[in-house]
N, C-alpha and C positions, 0 to 999 in steps of 0.2 A: 364310568367304571362301576360295575356291580360286584360286590364281594359275596362269595358263596359262603353258606353256613360252614363253620369249622375253620375259616381263614384266621390266621393269627396276625395281630398287629401288636408287636411287643408282647406284653403279658395278657393281652385281651383277645379272647376268642369270639369271633362273630357268630351270633346265633340266628338272627333274622333281621330283614330290613324293616325300618319303622316309617321312613318317609324320605322325601327329597325336596330340595328347594334350589333357588338360583345359586346359592353359595355353598352347597354341600349336600351330601347324602348321609342319612342318619341310620344307625343300626343298633339293635339290641345286642349287647355283648356281655361276656362273662369275664370278670376280673379274676384270673386264676390265682392271684396272690392273696386277695382278701375274701374270695368266695362270695362275691356279690355281683348282681346284674347292674350294668351301667349303659348309658347311651354314648355311642361313639360317632362323632361327626367327621366325615372324610371329605377333603377337598376333591371335587370331581376331576377326572382325568383331563377333560377338555379345557379346564381352567388352570391345571397345575403347571402348564408350560409358561404361564404369564407371570412375570415377576410382580406386577401390580396386584394381581389376584392373590398370589401367594403372600404378599405383604399384608393385604387386607385380611386374609385368613389368620395370619399370626397376630394381627392387631386385635381380632375378635378374642383371641385367647387372653391377651393382656387386658382387654376391656373387661371381660367377665371375671378374671381373677382379681380385679380391683374392687369388685362388688360383693358384699356379704349381706344378704337380706333374706328373710323368710319367704318373700314372694318373688325372688329372682332365682332362676335355675343355677345350681352350684357347679362350678368347674372343678373337677378332680385332678386332671392331668393333661399334659400336652406331650405329643410324641411324633416321631417320624420313623416309618418303616420303608427303607429303600427310598423311592421317590414319592411315597404317600405321606402327606401331613394329616394329622388327626388331632381332634380334641376329645377328651373323655369327660362326660358330664353326668350329673345326677340323672337317673332314670325316673322320669315323672310319670306316674300312673294316673290316668284319667282321660279326659277328652279335651279337644281344643274348644275355645269359645265359639269358633266358626261352626264346629259340629253341633254344639248346643243350640246355636241360633238357627241351624237348619230346621229345628223343630218349632221355631217360633220365638217371640220375645220372652225375656226372662221376667220372673216376678220382681216387683219393685224392690223388695228387700234384698234380692240377689244383685240387682243392678247397683244398689248403693254399697253393699258389702264388697263385691268384686271390684267395683269402680274405685272405692277407697283404697283397697289393697294394691291395685295397679298404680294408682297415683302415688302411693307411698313408696312403691318400688322405683318408680320414675324419679321421685324426689331423691332417693339414695343415689341413683345413677347421676342425676344432674349435679348433686353436691360433690360427686367425684369427678366432675368435669366431662361427663359423657352424655351425649344425646343418642337416643335409640334410632330415630329416623325411619323406622319401618314398623311402628306400632299398628297392629290390626288384629282382628279376631283370631286369625290363624297362628299368631305368635303369642297367644295367651292360653295356657293350660288351666283347666278347672279340675282340681283335685279334691280329695276329702278334707284337705287342710286349707282350701281356698284357692285363689288364683296364683299362677306362677308366670312371670314374664320371661319369655324365651327369645332366642335368636337375635343376638346382637351383631349379626353378620354385616349389617350396614351401618353400625354405630361409628361415630366419629368424636374425637375429643372436642369439647365445646370451645368456642373462642373465636378463631379466625373466620372471616367471611369466606363463603364458598363461592368462588367466581365461576361464571359460565364455562370457562375453559377447563375447570377442574371437576366437572360433574362426574359422578360415578356411573355405573353401567346398568343398574337394574330398575325397571319400572313395570307396572302392571296396567294393562289396558283393558277397558270393557269392550264388549262387542267383538268384532273381529274374530277371535278364536279363543284366546286364553280365558280360563275361568277367573272369577274376580280375585282369587288369591294366588294365581299362578303367575310367576314372573316371565316377562319377555326380555331378552337381553340384546342390547345393541349399544355400540360405542356412542358416547355423546348424549345419552338420554339421562333423565334425572333419576335420583335414587328414591326408592320407596314403592308404595302401592297407590295408584292414582286416587282411589276412593277416599284415602285417609291422609292425603298430602295437603299441607298448608299452602296458601297462595304463594308465600315467599319461596317455598321449595319449588313450586312449578315455574316460578320466574327465575330461578337460579340465584336468588339473593341469599343473604346471610341466614343460616339456620341455627337455632339455639333451643333451649329447653322449651320455649313457648311453641315451637313447631310440634313437639311431642304432645303438648297440652291440646293443641288443635286436633291431633289424631285421636287423643283420648276422648275429646268431645264427640268425634264421629263414632267412636266405639260405644260410648254411653248412649248416644242417640239410637244406635242400632240395637243395643241390648234392651232398651225400654220399648221400642216400637216394632222391632222385627224388620224395619226398613232402613236402607242406607240414607244418610243425611243428604248426599248428593248423588245423582244418577244421570247417566247419559247413554245414548245408543252407540256413540263413537267416542274415541279419546278426545276429540276436539269439543264435542258437546259437553262431555263430563268436565273438562278443564274450564270451559266457559261457565258452567254452573257453579263450580267451586269459586271462581274468581268474582262472579257477579251476583249470584242468586242467594236467597236465604232458604234454609230447609223448611219443609212443611211444619206447621205447628204440631208439636208432639202430641198434645191432647186430641188433635183431630184423628190421629192414628191409634193412640192408646189413651182413651178418655180418663182413666184413673191415674195418669201420671201426676205426681205431686207438682204443683206450680214451682215450688222451690227447686226441684230437680231440673225442670225445664229452664229456669233462670240460670242455673249453673252451666248447663249445656250451651245455652245461647252465648254466655260470656266466653266459653272455650272456643266457640266458632266465630269470634269476631275476626273480620278480615285483617284489621290492623293488629299486629302482635302486641302493641302497647295497650290495647283495649282488652286483652285476654287476662285470665288469671296469670300472675307473674311467676308463681312457683307451684309446682305439683304438690308440695307439702300443704299449702293453703287450700288447694283444691281437695286433697284427701281429707283434711279436717272439716271442710264444708260438707262433704258427702257423709262423713260420720255424724255430724251434727244433725243433718236431715234424718238419717236413719234412727237417731236417738229421740226424734220427735221435736227437734228445734224448729220454731217458726215465729220469730219475733214480730213479724208483720202480719201474722195470721193468714199468710197465703198458702202454707202447706199444712196438711193435717198430720198429726203425729203418727209416724209410720209404725212405731212399736205398738201403740194402742190400736191402730188400724188392723194389724195382723192378729192381735189377741181378741178383737171383738169386731165382727162385721157390722154390728149395730152402730159402732162408733163412726164408720164412714157412711152408713146408710143415710143419716140426716143431711150429709153434704150433697147427696145426689137425689134426695127425695123429690124436690121440686121438679128437677129435670126429668126424672123417671116418670112422674105423674103426667107431665106434658107429653112425653114420648108415648106413654101408654094410650092416650086418646088419639094418637096418630099423627100429630103435626106440630110444627113450631112455626109461628108466624113471624116473618121478618119484614119490616116496613122499609120500602124504598120510596121516599117522597110520600105521596098519599095513597099509593097503590100497593097492597100487600101481595106477597107471593108465598106459595107453600114450598118449603125446603125439605127434601127427603131426609129423614132422621136415621142415623146409624149409631148404635150404642151396644154395649156389652153387658151381659148379666152373668153372675156367678152361679155355680151349681149349688144344690142343697148343701148346707154346711156339714151334714152327716155323710155325704157321699165320698167314697174313695174310688169309685169307678162309675162311668156314665156312658150310656150309649147315645144313639143319634137323637137330637132334639126334634120335636114334632110340633108345628104351629097349628092351631085350630083353624077351621075354614073361615071363621069370623074374625080372626086375628086377635082374639081376646086372651087366649091361653097358650102356654107352652107346656108340653108334657115330655118327660124323659123316663127311661128305665135306668135306675141307679142302684148301686150296691153300697151298703154301709160297711162299717169296719168289721161287722160280724159276717160279712159276705151274704147278707140277705138282700135279695133284689126286690125292689118295689117300684111302682109307678108313682112319680111325683108330678104335681101340677102347680103352675104359677100363673097368676094374672100378669099381663104386661104392665099394668098400672099399680102393681104391688111389689114389695121387696121381699115377700116371704113365699117359700115353697110349702106345699101341703102334701104329705104322704097319703096315698089312697089306701086305706085299710081294706084287706081282701085281695090285694094284688101281690102278696108275697110270693117269691119264686117265679115272678114273671120272666118270660124269655123273649129276647129280641125287643125291638122298638114297638111301642103301642101305636094305634092308628085311630083317627077320629071319625065319628059319625058326621054326616053332612051338615046336621044342625048344631054341631059343636056341643051337644049335651052328653054324649057317651064316648068312652074310649074302649076299644077292643084290644085284647092282648092274649098272648099264648102262655099257658101254664100247665105243666104236667101232661103234655100231649093233648090239650084241649084248647078251644078258643072261648074266651069269656068276654062279656061286655059289662061295664060298670058305669053307673050314673055319677058324674063328677060332682053333682050337687048333694044328693042324699046318700051316696055310697052303696046303693042297692046293686047287687051283682047277679048275673044270670049266665048259665052255660049256653053257648051257641051250638057247638058240635065238637066231635072228636077231631083232632088234627095232629096225628103223630108226625113228628118232624117239622111241624110248622114253624116258620121263622120270620117271614115278611108278609104283611097283609095290607089290604086296602078296602075301604067302605064306599060304595057307590051311591049316587043320588037316587037310584031306584030301590034301595034297600038290600042290594046284593053285597056279599063280602067275597073277596078273592084272597087266596093265600097260597104260597108255594110250599113245597113239602121238604125243604131242607136239602134233600139229595138230588133235586133237580129233575125228578122223573115226571112231574106234572104240576099244573096250577089248578086249584080246585075252587069251586063256587058253592056258596051256601047262602040261604036267606039270613038276614040279621035277626029275624025272629026265631031262628033255630031250625034244625032239621038235619038231614043226611047230606053231606057234601057230594057234589058231582064234579067230574073232570071238565074243566073249561079248555085246557090245553094239555096235551099229552106229549112228552118228549119222544123224539125218534131215537130209540136206543141203537138202531143199526147205524145211524149216522153219528151217534154219541153227541147229541146236542141237548144239554139240559136246559130247562126253562125256569126262569126265576124272576123275582122282583116285580110283581104286578102293580100297576097304578091305573086307576080309572081315569077316563076322559069325561067331560062334562055330561054327556047323555046317559051315563050310568050303565051302558051296555058295552060300548067299546072300551078297550083298555090297552095299556102299554105293558110290555114285558121284554126281557132280554133272553135271547137264545145264544148259547155258546157253541163253538165247534172248532175244528182244526184251523179255520181261517180267522179265529178270534170271535168276538161278541158282536151280535147284531140286535139293534133295537127294533122290536116288532110291534105290530098292532093286531089285536084279536078282538073277537066279539062273542059275548055270552050267547050260547045257543047256535053258534055257527062254527064250522070247522075251517072256514077261510081265514087266512092270516096274510099280513102284508109286511114285508121288510121296509123299514124307514131309513135307518142309517147304521153304518158299521162302526165298530170300534168305540162304542159308547158305554157308559155305566147305566144304571137305572135312570129313568127320566120322570119328571113331573110336569103336568100342564098347568100353567098359571099366566094370567094377564096376556093371553093370546100367543104364548110362546111355550116351547118345550125347554126345560132346564135340565142339563145333564153335565157330568164331568168329562173333560177331555184334556189329556196331558197334564193332569194335576190342577186344572182350573175349572171353575164352574162357568159354563157358557149357556147362552140362550139363543134360540132360533125361532123365528116366527112360524107358527103352525096353525093350519085350519083343521079343527077336529072333525068337521063334517066330511071334508074330502080326503082327510089324512095325508095332506101334502104340505111340504115346507115352502116358505117364501123367503127369499133373501138368504144372506150368509149368517152364520153363527157369530156372535160377538161375546166378549168376555164380560162376565158379571163380577166374579171374584177371582183374583189372581191365583190363590192357593186354597184348595178345599181339602178337608180331611177325608180320608177313606178308611174304611174298616176292612173286615174280612172279605176276600174275593173282590176287592175294589168297590165295595158298597159306599157310595158318596154320602157323606153325612150332612144333608140339608133338607129343608122342608119349606114349601111356599104355600101361602093361603090364597083364597079366591080374590081377596081384596088387595093383594099385592105386597104382603109382608113376607120377607124371607128370613129364615133363621139358618145358621150354619156354624160349623166348627172348622177352624183352620189350624192345621198342625199335623199331629201324628196320633192316631187313636190309641195304639197300644202303649205308647209311652215307655219310660224307663222301668226296669224290673230288677229284682234281686234273686239270688239263688239262696234259698232258705232251708235250713235243716229243721226237722221236727222229730220228736220222739214218737213212740207208738200210740200215744194218747193225743197227738196233734200239737203238743206244746213246742213252741219255738226254742231251739237250743243253739242256734248259731247261723252264720251266713258264710258264703264262699265268694271270694273276689269282691268287687265293689258294685256300684250302680251301673247298669248297662242294659241293652236290649238283648237278652239271652233267649236261647231256645234249645230244645232237644238235649238236655243233660243226660249223660251216660257214664256210669261208673266203670272203671277198669275192673277186670275179674278179681284182682286182689284188693280192690277197694281203696287203693292209695292215690289214684289219680281220677280226675274227672275230665271228660271231653264234652264240649258244647259248641253251639254256633253262636256268634256274636255279631250283631249288625254294626256295620261301619257306615255312618251317615255320609261321610265324605265321598265314598264310592257308591252309596246306595246299594250295598251288597252285604251278604253274610259271609263271614269267615269262620273256619274251624279253629278252635283253641283247645289246648290241654291245660290242666291246672294240677299242680302238685299240692295235694291237700295238707301234707305235713309241713312243707315249707311255705305254703300260702303264696305261691308264685306261679304265673302262667307263661305259656309259650304259644305263639301264633303259628299255625301250620299252613294256612292258605293265604294267598295274596292276589288272586285273580279269580274272576268268575263269581258265581253266587253259590256257595257251598252249602250242603245240607246233609243231615242224617249221619253223624259220626257213629261208627261201630268199632269196638275194640277187637283186636286179635286175642286169642286165649292167653298168650304170654304177656299181654299188656305192652308189647313193644311197638305195635303199629296201630294206626287208626285208618279205617276205610271211610271214604266220604263220596258223595256224588257232587258233580259240578258241571256247569255248561262252560266249555272251553274250546277255543278254536272252531266254533261253529257246530260242535257235537256235544252230546251229553256223555259224560264219562263216569265210570267208577274208578277211583284211584286209592292207592294205599300209601300212607306217609308214615315216617318214623315219628313216634309219639313225642320225642324230645327235640324234634325239628332240626336234627343234625345231618340229614341226608336228603337227597332229591327223592321226591315221591315217584311211584311207579303206576303205570296205566294197567287196569285190569280188564275193562270192557268199555266199548263205545256203542252208542245207540242214537237214533234220531228222536227218541222220546226220553223224558226225564227219568232218572233212576235214583232211588233213595235207599241206601243200605239199611237193613234191619238189625240182624245180629249174626254172630258166627258161632258154630258149634265148638264145644270145649276141646275137641280133638283137632280143630283148625281145618277140617275137611270141607265144610260147607259154609257159604255166606248166603244169607237170604237178602232179597231186596224187592222193593215194590217199584213198578214202572207204570207210566201213564200211557194209555192207549189213545188218549186225546185230551184236550184241555177242558175236562168236565169232571164232576165229582164222582161219577160211577165208571170212570175209565181205568181205575187202578187195579192191577193184578199182581200176584206174587210169584217170584221165581227163585231158584237156587242157582248158585254159581260154584262149581268145584274149584277149590283153592289148591288142589293137588293132582289135577288131571285135566280133562277137557275144559276148554274155555267156553263151550257152548252152553247157554242157559238152559235149565231144566224147569218146566212149569211146576209150580207148587199148588197154587189155587188160582184158577182162571175161570171166570164166569161173567155173565152179563151185569153183575153187581160190582160194587166197589169193595175191595179188600186191601188191607195193608197194615202198617204199624206193627209188624210181626216181632215176636220175642220168643226165641228158642229156649226151652227149659235147660237149666244147667246140666242135667243128665242126658240131654240130647234126644229124649223120647217124644217130646211134644213141642208144638209151636202154638202160641196164643196169638190171636190177631183180631182185627175188627172187620165187620162186614155189615153192609146196609141192606141185606136181602130181606129183612123183616120190616123194612120201611124206615128204620133208623139204625144208627151204628150200635152194634152189640158186640160183646166179647165171645169168641169161639175158640175152642181148643181142638187141634187135629193131630193125629199121630204123625211122627216125623222119623225119617224123611219120606216114608211111604204113606200116602193118605188113605189108610184102611179104615180109620174110625174118626168120628167127629162129634163134638158136644157143644151145645150152646150154653154159655156160662151165665150171662146176664139176661134178665128178662125185661128190663125197662131202660135200656141204654147203657153204654159203657165205652170208655176210651182208656188209653194209656196203660196197657197191660204190662206187668212186670212180675218176675219170679223171685222167690227166696232162693238162697244159694243151694239148699238141699232139694229143690224142686217139689217140696211138700206144701207150699203155700203160694197162691197166685193172687195178685193184687190188681185192682183197676179202679178208675174213677167213674162214678155213676153220673147220670144226667143231672142229678141234684148236687153235684160237686162233693159227694161223699167218697172217702177212700174205703173201698170194699176189700174184704179178705175172704178167700175160698180155700178150704183145706183140700189137699189132693192126696189120696191114698196111693200106695205103690202096688196095688193089686193089678191083676190082668183080667179084664179091663179095669182101669182106675175108677175110683169113685170121687166125685166132686161134691163137696158139701154145699149147703145153701150159703149164699153170700151174707156176710155180717158186716155191719158198719164199724169201722175203727174210729173215724173222726171226720169232721168237715174240713176239706183241704183249704189252705190259704190262697189258692190260685184264684185269680179274678175272672170275671165273666167275659172279659174282652181279650184274653190271651188265646189266640187261635192256632197254636202250634200242635204238632203231634209230639208224643212222648214228652210231656211237660213235667214228669217226675221220675225219680230214680230211687232204688232201694238198696240198702247194704245187704251183704250176704246173710247176715243173721236175722234180717227182717225187723230190726229194732229202730232203725233210723231211715228217714225218708227225706229226699231233697226235692224241692218244688221250685218252679219258676213263678215268682210272685210279683205282681205289679207294685211299684212303689206307692205307698199311701199318698194319694193326691197326684200321682205321677201322670195319670191320663184323665184327670178331671179338669179340663180347661174351661175357659169362658166360652159362652155361646154369643155369637154376634147376631144382632137383630138389625135388619134393613127394612125400613118402612118406605113403600113405593120404590122397590128395587129397580123397576124399569126406568123411572125418572132419574134415579141415582146413576144408572148405567149410562144414560144419555149425557151426563156431566163429564164422563171419562174423556 
């Protein structure tokens, strides 16, 4: 049963679905009596006919009502509407622990904090005679106030033995088909989720509080390592692992795990319940003790001091880091030593708040990164592998994109202000190599040549590392709309790899300097690097390797997995680097990380935030400034949804629940929001009620993506950008009449890329970006008839926005400055020179369109801002990655 928005259950009006599980469907609803939003859980129709299921549902109500704890979801009410039973619960804003773990393991401090809170909540339930029996990451919410334990739908009063004939109906299997947290339902199966079930649960024996402690041990293990404690490809193999095997040592997966925490988890996961922690209260206090720095045996370093000073933990790993830095650890078996591939993690520079892809030097001695500090100044940082300290390279300020090494590991090349520079990492001397407008990714070959792409995909250029004028090495075929990007040299210094994109997807290609001949190598790949006789590249989220002969340009054998999960940045750029001597560095997780919506004043001072922490994009203010629309990434579906936010009440509503939505645009009366989405196999423009109380309507369909831009103040025209092909210069701009013909009208159509359009409030002009000058700049064109056009920015620009009286235009420069241009109302208008208002708080790794919004009076600005430290993860180093892969 699915309840439509507006449905009434007693005094509760359904607003939108929140999720569904084996024992109920959950909706956001409005309590019309108290004027607050709540969560309503409804027994699904296919279960409501079962007296047993109905009894279990009512038992959940009694269970939750007996529990009063800050880390347990509050039950407000119980009701029945006709044949529909429902619970009314506290609406918990945040994300599930499962969603958080989709980005990777949690910091140790968070593991300890959330673990102690969950254990304390379990202790309250156990003392009330209740066992949860389905503790898993999907049933824990992470909020601004900490963890909240959810979903007691499988809970049972503690005490009696659960005999095999009395088993309940829900269990979750791996492999097969369901996702790890999706239930499969069948009579006679055990209760819970297999990955987190204690051995006694699987055997149908007595279950009590200690079964929940086992599940919490599994959750703690996953929080700390990012891996499940027990895994299997089939239900049988998973059950066998739980019953007989021990999980992998946590420090092998997360080397910085405190030994005291690992000891706690091991005791949680004892096969015999009598050998586990006997109460969740004791477990909670133990976790709090570790977090506060307790270590009577000296096994665990004080966590509080560790967080406050990286130097405090540096000594604990100094000896290991030194050994790893020289490239080996010797392990003796009898009298014959063997070399063991080393895997370890290194932290980013302590000043860094954003960090791009790590780059290992060819001799494996150094790692270099482009990182931004808290003042949003980007610089190149270098660290020796046998050192604990990073060094900022003076003279690399405002560097753009990842740096790249010279073959002798003495120099780094980098892009800055439309040029390529090289810097000696020893003495800091710097020299310009060439102009490189739009340059973003480069490579330095063994014969002294440098390759770089141009950002908009129209060519890959070659230049001598000694300096000179760049020449085209590869030119994109604009007729076929196939951009070329991501060059990487092969060992001979002449042949190189690159990626060409097109309607059929991406293709890894081989080219040669001085030759027009190219060769396709493999389809559907990311950028690739040659190392240790193999090509390394990303495929389906993993880093894979395939044996490759650089002389014949032929593959041998099948690809094999090197890293299960590799981080990717803009356009699928896989974040890894491999040296000639076999060292691999990579980042696993999510590059863009969590973000905030931050208000600033006209001087750039931060004056507030909207909503909480999340992965936001494309914020757009309603015409009257009372509401905000934005897209928000849902990691559970790996998709973006459109939300609106009431700024006065500080509460939001989700508008979309399927597809991958983008580009919210407001109607002039603020009642509707237009968005683009891929749905039912076609790209669509749709219009939805801004308060999510009605079904949305279809405006236009296409076989290409469509992103709405803005609507005229009279509601007559909607602008949108559409993709002519999967490349950067395929975007064009169209208009759609909202009061007449549904046939699109071309606005700006050219061989270049145009989009991110913003109509002036008076309806006379449209501002947009175009890359016709070799990089994206801001242009203004008369609207709706294109009789006049002006170029506004001279050195790059994005994110155009108007003041409410159309007399001021704003945009973000290539140096991350917010620029203002005064616009006269003459005919023709006059545009003043752009002036700097302030440096924006946006980070260098946020790659969305329309990352800022402005109020009608031009006094407040809203930006999408990365959370400090949110996307500065650790870098993993694998020495002898090929040998390590053979161990898999």
